[in-house]
C-alpha positions as a printed NumPy array, in Angstrom:
array([[116.781,  26.798,  21.236],
       [113.931,  29.765,  21.958],
       [113.436,  32.438,  19.836],
       [115.568,  35.492,  20.365],
       [112.388,  37.498,  20.899],
       [110.504,  35.175,  23.285],
       [112.221,  35.159,  27.089],
       [110.79 ,  31.827,  28.117],
       [110.106,  28.559,  25.886],
       [107.011,  27.621,  24.663],
       [105.038,  25.125,  27.296],
       [105.08 ,  21.644,  26.274],
       [101.008,  21.736,  26.039],
       [101.579,  24.043,  23.487],
       [103.666,  21.503,  21.304],
       [101.145,  18.626,  21.843],
       [ 98.769,  20.982,  20.373],
       [100.664,  22.055,  17.318],
       [101.23 ,  18.138,  17.024],
       [ 97.636,  17.786,  16.996],
       [ 96.267,  20.761,  14.938],
       [ 99.124,  19.889,  12.049],
       [ 98.101,  16.138,  11.763],
       [ 96.192,  14.707,  14.612],
       [ 92.955,  16.45 ,  14.07 ],
       [ 92.893,  15.367,  10.306],
       [ 92.924,  11.7  ,  11.591],
       [ 90.28 ,  11.839,  13.53 ],
       [ 86.866,  10.146,  12.322],
       [ 85.413,  13.59 ,  11.995],
       [ 87.857,  14.288,   9.268],
       [ 88.457,  10.54 ,   8.113],
       [ 84.446,  10.65 ,   6.746],
       [ 84.92 ,  12.821,   4.472],
       [ 81.646,  14.483,   5.013],
       [ 82.577,  17.813,   4.309],
       [ 85.29 ,  20.062,   2.128],
       [ 86.419,  22.485,   4.496],
       [ 86.907,  23.463,   8.168],
       [ 87.387,  26.1  ,  10.328],
       [ 89.538,  25.618,  13.546],
       [ 89.39 ,  28.219,  16.076],
       [ 91.757,  28.668,  19.699],
       [ 89.425,  28.309,  22.86 ],
       [ 90.559,  31.625,  23.479],
       [ 89.706,  33.368,  20.457],
       [ 86.105,  34.796,  20.052],
       [ 84.192,  36.08 ,  17.406],
       [ 82.662,  39.418,  18.15 ],
       [ 81.525,  40.608,  14.607],
       [ 80.147,  38.46 ,  12.123],
       [ 82.508,  38.222,   9.022],
       [ 81.591,  39.915,   5.702],
       [ 82.668,  37.235,   3.555],
       [ 81.501,  33.556,   3.168],
       [ 85.298,  31.708,   3.295],
       [ 83.802,  28.215,   2.429],
       [ 82.15 ,  29.638,  -0.365],
       [ 85.397,  31.426,  -1.415],
       [ 87.276,  28.439,  -1.489],
       [ 84.776,  26.357,  -3.217],
       [ 84.428,  29.235,  -6.291],
       [ 88.037,  29.958,  -6.806],
       [ 89.591,  26.715,  -5.296],
       [ 92.285,  27.777,  -3.192],
       [ 93.314,  25.375,   0.096],
       [ 93.394,  28.027,   2.906],
       [ 91.782,  31.248,   3.465],
       [ 94.055,  33.762,   5.694],
       [ 94.723,  37.147,   6.017],
       [ 98.292,  37.514,   5.304],
       [101.066,  35.23 ,   4.43 ],
       [103.978,  36.211,   6.234],
       [107.779,  35.303,   7.262],
       [107.658,  33.087,  10.328],
       [109.551,  34.779,  13.32 ],
       [113.139,  34.222,  13.318],
       [114.226,  31.385,  15.27 ],
       [111.132,  29.433,  14.843],
       [112.059,  27.717,  11.879],
       [115.516,  26.343,  12.419],
       [116.292,  23.687,   9.951],
       [112.912,  23.607,   8.397],
       [113.808,  23.798,   4.893],
       [116.28 ,  20.959,   5.341],
       [114.204,  18.988,   6.949],
       [112.188,  19.115,   3.722],
       [114.553,  18.268,   1.358],
       [115.482,  15.31 ,   3.801],
       [111.458,  14.4  ,   3.411],
       [111.886,  14.486,  -0.829],
       [114.853,  12.128,  -0.311],
       [113.028,   9.592,   2.068],
       [109.817,   9.748,   0.209],
       [110.393,  11.524,  -3.562],
       [108.722,  14.097,  -4.417],
       [107.282,  13.757,  -8.018],
       [106.103,  17.542,  -8.94 ],
       [107.036,  21.171,  -8.103],
       [105.361,  23.377,  -5.255],
       [103.904,  26.696,  -5.666],
       [106.862,  28.494,  -5.676],
       [104.832,  31.29 ,  -4.155],
       [104.331,  30.551,  -0.998],
       [107.262,  28.983,   0.103],
       [109.562,  31.746,   1.485],
       [108.925,  35.298,   2.498],
       [112.49 ,  36.676,   1.931],
       [114.84 ,  34.559,   3.319],
       [112.623,  32.593,   5.953],
       [109.885,  29.925,   5.138],
       [106.502,  31.417,   4.741],
       [103.658,  31.184,   6.792],
       [100.041,  31.518,   7.618],
       [ 97.808,  30.623,  10.43 ],
       [ 97.83 ,  30.375,  14.035],
       [ 95.018,  31.406,  16.151],
       [ 92.302,  29.992,  13.594],
       [ 92.865,  27.936,  10.302],
       [ 90.795,  27.811,   7.209],
       [ 91.236,  25.066,   4.788],
       [ 90.705,  22.242,   2.179],
       [ 89.796,  19.252,   4.692],
       [ 90.371,  17.093,   1.7  ],
       [ 93.794,  18.072,   1.454],
       [ 94.913,  17.736,   4.838],
       [ 93.488,  14.955,   5.53 ],
       [ 94.969,  13.018,   2.792],
       [ 97.725,  10.501,   2.922],
       [100.544,  12.575,   1.491],
       [100.21 ,  15.431,   3.489],
       [ 99.891,  13.542,   6.932],
       [103.332,  11.584,   5.549],
       [104.537,  15.19 ,   5.609],
       [103.493,  16.039,   8.592],
       [104.387,  12.817,  10.601],
       [107.492,  13.238,   9.153],
       [107.87 ,  17.201,  10.106],
       [106.62 ,  16.376,  13.861],
       [109.95 ,  15.888,  15.603],
       [110.523,  20.101,  14.758],
       [107.789,  21.008,  16.64 ],
       [109.588,  19.818,  20.201],
       [113.046,  20.396,  18.743],
       [112.547,  23.872,  16.923],
       [109.386,  24.983,  18.227],
       [107.859,  25.024,  14.497],
       [104.302,  26.085,  14.244],
       [100.953,  24.732,  12.488],
       [101.32 ,  27.841,  10.56 ],
       [104.753,  26.607,   9.345],
       [103.378,  23.05 ,   8.389],
       [ 99.752,  24.115,   6.765],
       [101.29 ,  26.509,   4.292],
       [104.171,  24.304,   2.959],
       [101.687,  21.268,   2.884],
       [ 99.464,  23.791,   0.588],
       [102.357,  24.216,  -1.293],
       [103.818,  20.919,  -1.737],
       [100.268,  19.016,  -2.202],
       [ 97.963,  22.165,  -2.865],
       [ 95.98 ,  23.09 ,  -5.913],
       [ 98.643,  25.126,  -7.326],
       [101.085,  21.968,  -6.914],
       [102.631,  20.268, -10.416],
       [102.074,  16.851,  -7.798],
       [ 97.853,  17.58 ,  -7.672],
       [ 97.663,  18.177, -11.386],
       [ 97.186,  14.409, -11.867],
       [ 94.064,  15.018,  -9.874],
       [ 92.667,  17.68 , -11.974],
       [ 90.075,  16.981, -14.876],
       [ 92.365,  16.676, -18.187],
       [ 92.506,  20.333, -19.399],
       [ 91.814,  21.863, -16.211],
       [ 93.857,  24.676, -15.252],
       [ 94.669,  25.233, -11.758],
       [ 93.086,  28.07 ,  -9.923],
       [ 94.765,  31.363,  -9.56 ],
       [ 96.098,  31.258,  -5.493],
       [ 97.113,  28.451,  -3.597],
       [ 95.507,  30.599,  -0.701],
       [ 92.889,  32.99 ,  -0.857],
       [ 94.47 ,  36.073,   0.646],
       [ 90.996,  37.625,   2.355],
       [ 90.095,  39.718,   5.532],
       [ 86.975,  38.014,   7.172],
       [ 85.689,  41.653,   8.382],
       [ 85.51 ,  45.111,   6.853],
       [ 87.747,  46.652,   9.326],
       [ 90.637,  43.718,   9.228],
       [ 90.763,  40.446,  11.203],
       [ 91.774,  42.084,  14.358],
       [ 88.465,  44.084,  14.537],
       [ 86.279,  40.838,  14.458],
       [ 88.082,  38.677,  16.818],
       [ 89.028,  38.904,  20.336],
       [ 91.524,  37.139,  21.905],
       [ 91.415,  36.448,  25.717],
       [ 92.218,  33.789,  27.895],
       [ 89.295,  32.487,  29.932],
       [ 87.501,  34.575,  27.977],
       [ 84.443,  32.031,  28.116],
       [ 83.724,  33.348,  31.776],
       [ 83.352,  36.981,  30.628],
       [ 79.757,  37.604,  30.348],
       [ 80.487,  41.156,  28.634],
       [ 82.239,  39.161,  26.192],
       [ 79.85 ,  36.468,  26.014],
       [ 77.616,  39.081,  25.354],
       [ 79.531,  40.831,  22.331],
       [ 79.576,  37.139,  20.871],
       [ 75.849,  36.956,  21.147],
       [ 76.741,  33.469,  22.458],
       [ 73.744,  32.086,  24.349],
       [ 73.136,  31.972,  28.103],
       [ 74.048,  27.974,  29.862],
       [ 71.571,  26.716,  31.828],
       [ 72.046,  26.817,  35.125],
       [ 74.313,  24.449,  36.798],
       [ 75.991,  24.002,  33.758],
       [ 79.692,  24.524,  34.237]])
């Protein structure tokens, strides 16, 4: 069903994009080569208009967190129907040894979420077999219930991330887990909304591109 606050359902191309952002992207050669540790993904209609005041990649490396975002929130009502029940079925089918990071499982009575138009995360975690098995198992909910990437990624972080006991075996003996799974930090001094502009077709807006300090395209380039 469509969320109560949304007069129309999400378009099919949005659902396909969500499927790609939660699994297909991490199966590309770029990720599977394992040549980098962290990644930033931006929607094509989201533009930097201010230089970040923090290096999120260094933040993840120094603090051991698996994602960076400005807040953890509860997903909108109507957009997480059956999500927790799916996770329990996943445990029944594939098993799960250990315990998740309970601090990022829920906000109030709904599943916790982080991300959306942009994602900063640990490439090693989200390209791992265990996360991708979970994402594949949950994929049908994208089309049936409008589950979004912010649900998949944060639940994957809770189940398989640095503070889950399932990842403890991969840490060196005696090494303590990091203090948090997700580093909650705004990239910009005035808040995330001051450093990003969301505009459909913004690549055609000359004024916006100047604010982004984007280089001019050669003539004849489309």
